[in-house]
C-alpha positions as CSV (number, residue, x, y, z in Angstrom):
1,M,8.6,17.7,33.6
2,K,5.6,18.2,35.3
3,I,5.1,16.8,38.8
4,V,1.8,16.8,40.9
5,I,2.1,17.0,44.4
6,L,-0.5,15.1,46.9
7,N,-0.6,16.0,50.5
8,T,-4.0,16.0,52.9
9,S,-3.2,19.3,54.0
10,E,-2.2,22.6,52.6
11,R,-0.4,24.1,55.7
12,T,-1.3,22.2,59.1
13,G,1.4,19.7,60.1
14,G,5.1,18.7,59.4
15,A,4.3,17.1,56.4
16,A,2.4,19.7,54.9
17,V,5.0,22.2,55.7
18,A,7.8,19.7,53.9
19,A,5.6,19.5,51.0
20,G,5.1,23.0,50.4
21,R,8.4,23.8,50.8
22,L,9.5,20.9,48.5
23,G,7.2,22.6,45.7
24,K,8.5,25.6,46.2
25,A,12.2,24.5,45.7
26,L,10.9,22.4,42.6
27,K,9.8,25.3,41.2
28,Q,12.8,27.5,41.7
29,A,14.6,24.6,40.0
30,G,12.6,24.8,36.7
31,I,9.9,22.3,37.3
32,Q,6.4,22.6,36.6
33,V,4.7,21.7,40.1
34,N,0.7,21.5,41.0
35,K,-0.4,20.6,44.0
36,L,-3.6,18.8,45.3
37,V,-5.1,18.7,49.0
38,R,-7.9,17.9,50.7
39,D,-10.8,20.5,50.0
40,D,-12.7,21.3,53.6
41,T,-16.3,20.6,52.4
42,W,-19.0,18.9,54.2
43,L,-18.0,15.3,52.3
44,N,-14.8,15.4,53.2
45,R,-15.3,15.8,56.7
46,F,-17.7,13.4,56.6
47,R,-15.1,11.0,55.3
48,F,-12.7,11.9,57.9
49,Y,-15.0,11.1,60.7
50,W,-16.2,7.9,59.2
51,E,-12.7,6.7,59.2
52,R,-12.2,7.8,62.8
53,L,-15.7,6.1,63.7
54,I,-14.6,2.5,62.1
55,I,-11.3,2.8,64.2
56,F,-13.4,3.8,67.3
57,L,-15.5,0.8,67.0
58,C,-12.8,-1.8,66.2
59,N,-10.9,-0.4,69.2
60,H,-13.9,-1.7,71.5
61,L,-15.3,2.1,71.7
62,N,-11.8,3.0,73.0
63,R,-10.8,6.5,72.1
64,K,-7.3,5.9,73.0
65,N,-5.1,5.5,69.7
66,L,-7.8,7.1,67.8
67,F,-5.1,8.9,65.8
68,A,-2.3,6.7,65.9
69,V,-3.7,4.6,63.2
70,S,-5.2,4.9,59.7
71,I,-7.1,2.5,57.7
72,A,-7.4,4.4,54.4
73,N,-11.1,3.2,53.8
74,T,-12.4,6.5,52.4
75,G,-11.3,9.3,50.4
76,T,-11.5,11.1,47.0
77,D,-10.7,9.4,43.6
78,L,-8.1,11.9,41.6
79,S,-7.4,9.4,38.7
80,G,-9.2,11.8,36.5
81,N,-8.2,15.1,38.2
82,L,-6.5,17.0,35.1
83,S,-3.2,17.6,37.2
84,V,-2.7,14.1,37.6
85,K,-3.5,13.3,34.1
86,E,-0.6,15.9,32.8
87,A,1.6,14.8,35.5
88,D,4.9,12.9,34.5
89,I,5.5,11.7,38.1
90,I,2.6,11.7,41.1
91,H,4.1,12.8,44.2
92,F,2.4,11.4,47.4
93,H,3.4,12.8,51.1
94,W,0.9,12.6,53.9
95,I,-2.5,11.4,52.6
96,N,-4.3,9.9,55.3
97,Q,-7.3,11.3,57.3
98,G,-9.8,10.9,54.1
99,F,-8.0,12.3,51.4
100,L,-6.8,9.0,49.7
101,S,-8.4,5.8,50.4
102,L,-6.6,2.5,49.3
103,K,-8.9,2.2,46.4
104,D,-8.0,5.9,45.3
105,I,-4.3,4.8,45.6
106,E,-5.0,1.8,43.5
107,A,-6.8,4.1,40.8
108,L,-3.7,6.3,40.7
109,V,-1.7,3.1,40.4
110,K,-3.6,2.0,37.3
111,L,-2.7,5.4,35.3
112,N,0.7,3.8,34.7
113,K,2.6,6.8,35.9
114,P,5.7,6.5,37.9
115,I,4.6,7.5,41.7
116,V,7.1,8.8,44.3
117,W,5.7,8.7,48.1
118,T,7.8,10.7,50.4
119,M,7.3,8.9,53.9
120,H,6.9,11.4,56.9
121,D,6.1,8.7,59.2
122,M,5.6,4.7,58.8
123,W,2.2,4.5,57.4
124,P,3.2,3.6,54.0
125,C,5.3,0.7,55.3
126,T,2.9,-0.9,57.9
127,S,-0.6,-1.6,57.9
128,I,-2.5,1.1,60.0
129,C,0.1,2.4,62.5
130,H,2.0,6.0,61.8
131,H,4.7,4.6,64.2
132,A,5.0,0.9,64.7
133,R,7.3,1.8,68.3
134,D,8.7,-1.8,69.1
135,C,6.4,-3.5,67.3
136,E,8.3,-5.4,64.5
137,K,4.8,-7.3,63.1
138,F,5.2,-5.3,59.9
139,Q,8.3,-7.0,58.6
140,T,6.3,-10.2,58.5
141,G,2.6,-9.5,58.6
142,C,0.4,-7.6,60.8
143,E,-1.9,-9.0,63.4
144,S,-2.9,-8.7,67.1
145,C,-2.4,-5.0,66.9
146,F,-1.3,-3.5,70.1
147,F,-2.9,-0.2,69.0
148,L,-6.4,-2.1,68.9
149,K,-5.8,-4.3,71.9
150,S,-6.9,-7.2,69.8
151,K,-6.3,-11.0,69.3
152,G,-5.3,-12.8,66.2
153,K,-6.2,-11.6,62.7
154,D,-8.1,-8.2,62.9
155,L,-8.3,-4.8,61.1
156,S,-4.5,-4.5,60.8
157,T,-4.3,-7.6,59.1
158,S,-7.1,-6.6,56.7
159,V,-5.5,-3.3,55.6
160,F,-2.0,-5.2,55.5
161,D,-3.3,-7.8,52.8
162,K,-5.0,-4.7,50.9
163,K,-1.5,-2.9,50.8
164,L,0.5,-6.0,49.6
165,S,-1.8,-6.2,46.9
166,L,-1.9,-2.8,46.2
167,Y,1.8,-2.8,46.1
168,K,2.6,-5.8,44.1
169,D,2.8,-4.2,40.8
170,A,2.8,-0.8,41.6
171,N,5.7,1.5,40.2
172,I,6.1,3.4,43.3
173,T,9.4,4.4,44.6
174,F,9.8,5.1,48.4
175,V,11.4,7.8,50.0
176,G,11.8,8.1,53.9
177,C,12.7,11.9,55.1
178,S,15.3,10.3,57.3
179,R,17.7,7.3,57.0
180,W,16.3,5.9,60.3
181,L,12.7,5.8,58.5
182,S,14.1,4.5,55.2
183,G,16.0,1.7,57.3
184,R,12.5,0.6,59.1
185,A,10.8,0.8,55.7
186,K,13.3,-1.5,54.1
187,K,12.5,-4.2,56.4
188,S,9.1,-3.9,55.8
189,Y,7.2,-7.0,54.0
190,L,5.2,-4.6,52.1
191,L,8.2,-3.3,50.3
192,Q,10.4,-6.1,50.0
193,D,10.7,-5.4,46.2
194,K,10.4,-1.8,46.2
195,T,13.0,0.7,45.7
196,V,13.4,2.8,49.3
197,L,15.5,5.7,49.4
198,S,16.4,8.5,51.9
199,I,16.3,12.1,51.1
200,P,15.5,14.9,53.7
201,N,13.1,17.9,53.6
202,P,14.4,20.9,52.2
203,I,14.1,24.4,54.1
204,D,14.9,28.3,52.7
205,T,17.9,29.5,54.2
206,E,16.9,33.0,52.6
207,V,13.8,33.1,55.0
208,Y,15.2,30.8,57.8
209,H,18.7,32.5,58.8
210,P,20.5,33.8,62.1
211,M,19.6,37.5,63.4
212,D,20.5,39.5,66.5
213,Q,19.2,37.8,69.6
214,G,18.5,41.4,71.2
215,T,16.3,42.6,68.2
216,A,14.6,39.2,68.1
217,R,13.7,39.2,71.9
218,E,12.7,43.1,71.6
219,L,10.4,42.3,68.7
220,L,8.8,39.4,70.7
221,G,8.4,41.1,73.9
222,L,10.7,38.4,75.3
223,P,13.1,39.3,78.4
224,S,16.5,40.4,78.2
225,G,19.3,39.1,80.3
226,K,18.0,35.7,80.8
227,K,18.4,31.8,79.5
228,L,15.6,31.4,77.1
229,L,14.7,27.7,76.2
230,L,12.2,27.0,73.6
231,F,9.9,24.2,73.4
232,G,6.8,23.6,70.7
233,A,4.7,21.3,69.1
234,L,1.3,21.4,67.2
235,N,-0.3,20.0,70.2
236,V,2.1,20.9,73.0
237,T,0.7,18.8,75.7
238,D,0.5,15.6,73.5
239,K,2.1,12.8,75.7
240,R,4.0,11.7,72.6
241,K,5.9,15.2,72.8
242,G,7.5,14.1,75.9
243,I,6.5,17.2,78.1
244,D,6.9,14.9,81.0
245,Y,10.4,14.3,80.5
246,L,11.2,18.3,80.1
247,I,9.4,19.0,83.1
248,A,11.8,16.5,85.1
249,A,14.7,17.8,83.2
250,L,14.1,21.3,84.2
251,R,13.6,20.3,88.0
252,K,17.2,19.3,87.5
253,I,18.7,22.0,86.1
254,E,21.2,24.0,88.6
255,K,19.4,27.1,89.5
256,Q,20.0,29.9,87.1
257,D,18.0,32.6,85.1
258,V,16.3,30.1,83.0
259,E,12.6,30.8,81.6
260,L,10.8,28.7,78.8
261,V,9.1,30.1,75.8
262,V,6.2,27.9,74.5
263,F,4.7,27.9,71.0
264,G,1.9,25.8,69.5
265,Q,-1.7,24.6,70.6
266,V,-1.7,24.5,74.6
267,K,-5.1,23.0,75.5
268,D,-4.7,23.2,79.1
269,D,-3.1,25.5,81.5
270,I,0.3,24.0,81.9
271,R,2.0,27.2,83.8
272,G,2.0,25.5,87.3
273,L,3.7,22.4,85.7
274,F,6.8,23.9,85.2
275,P,9.6,24.8,87.7
276,V,10.6,27.9,85.6
277,P,8.9,31.3,84.4
278,I,7.0,30.5,80.8
279,H,6.0,32.5,78.2
280,S,3.3,31.1,75.8
281,M,3.5,32.4,72.3
282,G,0.7,30.5,71.1
283,Y,0.2,29.1,67.5
284,L,2.3,31.4,65.2
285,S,1.6,31.4,61.3
286,D,3.6,34.3,60.6
287,E,6.7,33.2,59.3
288,S,8.9,36.1,60.3
289,K,7.6,35.7,63.9
290,I,8.7,32.0,63.9
291,V,12.2,33.0,62.5
292,A,12.6,35.6,65.1
293,L,11.5,33.4,67.8
294,Y,14.3,30.9,66.9
295,N,16.9,33.7,66.9
296,A,15.3,35.1,70.6
297,V,16.1,31.9,72.4
298,D,19.4,30.1,73.5
299,I,18.3,26.6,72.9
300,F,15.4,24.7,71.2
301,I,14.2,21.6,73.2
302,T,12.7,18.8,71.3
303,S,11.6,15.9,74.1
304,S,9.3,14.3,71.6
305,L,9.1,10.1,72.0
306,E,8.3,9.7,68.1
307,E,10.2,11.7,65.3
308,N,11.0,11.3,61.9
309,L,12.8,14.5,60.8
310,P,11.6,17.4,62.7
311,N,10.9,20.7,60.6
312,T,11.7,22.7,64.0
313,I,15.3,21.2,64.4
314,M,15.9,22.3,60.8
315,E,14.4,25.8,61.4
316,S,16.3,26.2,64.6
317,M,19.8,25.3,63.3
318,A,19.1,27.4,60.2
319,C,18.8,30.3,62.9
320,G,21.9,29.3,64.1
321,T,20.2,27.9,67.6
322,P,21.6,25.0,68.9
323,C,19.3,21.8,69.5
324,V,18.7,19.3,72.3
325,G,16.9,16.1,71.7
326,F,16.5,12.2,72.3
327,E,18.2,9.8,70.4
328,I,14.8,8.8,68.6
329,G,14.0,8.4,64.6
330,G,16.1,10.9,62.7
331,I,17.2,13.5,65.3
332,P,20.7,12.0,65.5
333,E,21.2,12.7,62.0
334,M,20.4,16.2,62.5
335,I,22.2,17.0,65.6
336,D,25.8,16.4,65.5
337,H,26.5,15.3,69.4
338,K,28.5,18.0,70.9
339,I,29.2,19.9,67.9
340,N,26.2,21.8,66.8
341,G,23.9,20.7,69.9
342,Y,23.3,17.4,72.3
343,V,21.9,14.1,71.5
344,T,20.3,12.5,74.8
345,N,19.5,9.2,76.0
346,Y,15.8,8.2,74.8
347,K,13.6,8.8,77.7
348,D,16.2,10.0,80.0
349,A,15.3,12.9,81.8
350,N,18.6,13.2,83.5
351,D,20.5,13.2,80.4
352,L,18.3,15.8,78.8
353,A,19.1,18.3,81.8
354,N,22.7,17.3,80.7
355,G,22.1,18.8,77.4
356,I,20.4,21.5,78.2
357,Q,23.0,22.3,80.8
358,W,25.8,21.6,78.1
359,V,24.6,24.0,75.7
360,L,23.9,26.7,78.4
361,E,27.8,26.4,79.7
362,H,29.2,26.2,76.0
363,G,32.1,28.2,75.8
364,D,32.1,29.5,72.5
365,R,28.5,30.0,71.5
366,Q,29.1,31.5,68.1
367,A,31.1,28.3,67.1
368,L,28.4,26.3,68.2
369,S,26.2,28.7,66.1
370,D,28.1,28.6,63.0
371,A,28.0,24.8,63.3
372,C,24.3,24.7,63.3
373,V,24.2,26.8,59.9
374,K,26.9,24.9,58.4
375,K,24.8,21.7,58.8
376,V,21.9,23.0,57.4
377,Q,23.8,24.9,54.4
378,E,25.6,21.5,53.4
379,N,22.6,19.0,53.9
380,Y,19.0,20.7,53.8
381,T,18.8,23.7,51.4
382,D,16.2,24.1,48.9
383,E,19.1,23.5,46.1
384,V,20.5,20.7,47.6
385,I,17.4,18.8,47.8
386,A,15.4,19.8,45.2
387,G,18.8,18.8,43.0
388,K,18.2,15.5,44.7
389,Y,14.7,14.9,43.8
390,L,15.3,16.1,40.1
391,A,18.2,13.3,39.8
392,L,15.3,10.9,41.3
393,Y,12.8,11.9,38.8
394,Q,14.9,12.0,35.9
395,N,16.7,8.4,36.9
396,I,12.6,7.1,37.2
397,L,11.6,8.7,34.0
398,C,14.6,7.1,31.9
399,K,13.8,3.7,33.4
400,N,10.2,4.1,32.7
401,D,10.6,5.1,29.0
402,G,13.0,2.2,28.7
403,K,10.0,-0.2,29.4
404,L,7.6,1.4,26.6
């Protein structure tokens, strides 16, 4: 069996990490896997900026929401690529920002090979948005898009109609990384006749595993004798990551020796924003240091306002570190409330503070840590997820052979 994985980026972003991990897990299961990503060429950079320019113009020269939507108006035709031609199944992951256009996807559909599309956000089942938030128009037909602040038929309408035509006879199986995303996708008018399943992302528990906290802190130069809270994102100051709620929650925590560790890109000086001391780790690419970081802290906190199935929560739990996060997206599927962490009311800084306090004051730290590891071992290991995808591939190929 030959699979070709398509994803915009090789390493940057949660989808890239998840796609890479899945490819590795499938290879370990004996499947031949190739991966294609967007090359860093001047032409592909032009494609990226061209798509953003069209969105900018359609949004009345407003930069707001410039990356909240994608229109797939430009990309690379991969239908003639040798890896694609030889593949039994084409496996899409996140293919936006100038990697594949709708025409490029149509060219792949016309190869008459089955396609599996792992959804890392809502874009495959909406018109142009990556997260529909409270909007339900994707269930009937998009227009008057709130991201574009438009009225009537607009850019979202034209892209919706193109996707509807594209999907009509396409042999695509859609897979949500969380049950939440699959549930949303099943309500989409675009996917009304499509198979929509749920399979989480995998994690290598040989890499992400518990280690001695004192050793981890010494390795990273973090203080001992303190309660360390971890917060991180690709862009820490992105408002969608809920930094304002975290700041408010930390102000409500009873005075104790709590300090905050931050990792990821920090565009502005945020030290004055927090009521507790901060240790900024910057962007970490060394996986051994990432593992040490999860082990060095007492809690991982995600205050994100938009999420699917965060790799960060999975990584933290695999290292035995409990998590606290809002009841949004797939987070409640990962954190079992008051068993291996705390799920807080959405956009509720008070409850976020309660969750942090609950973990810090838990009477049996080891039991909490063991519950985290158990959840990952039972649901997210390479072996578990590769097995689910292998079964899906075999079922699709069997059905496909029956149609020949």
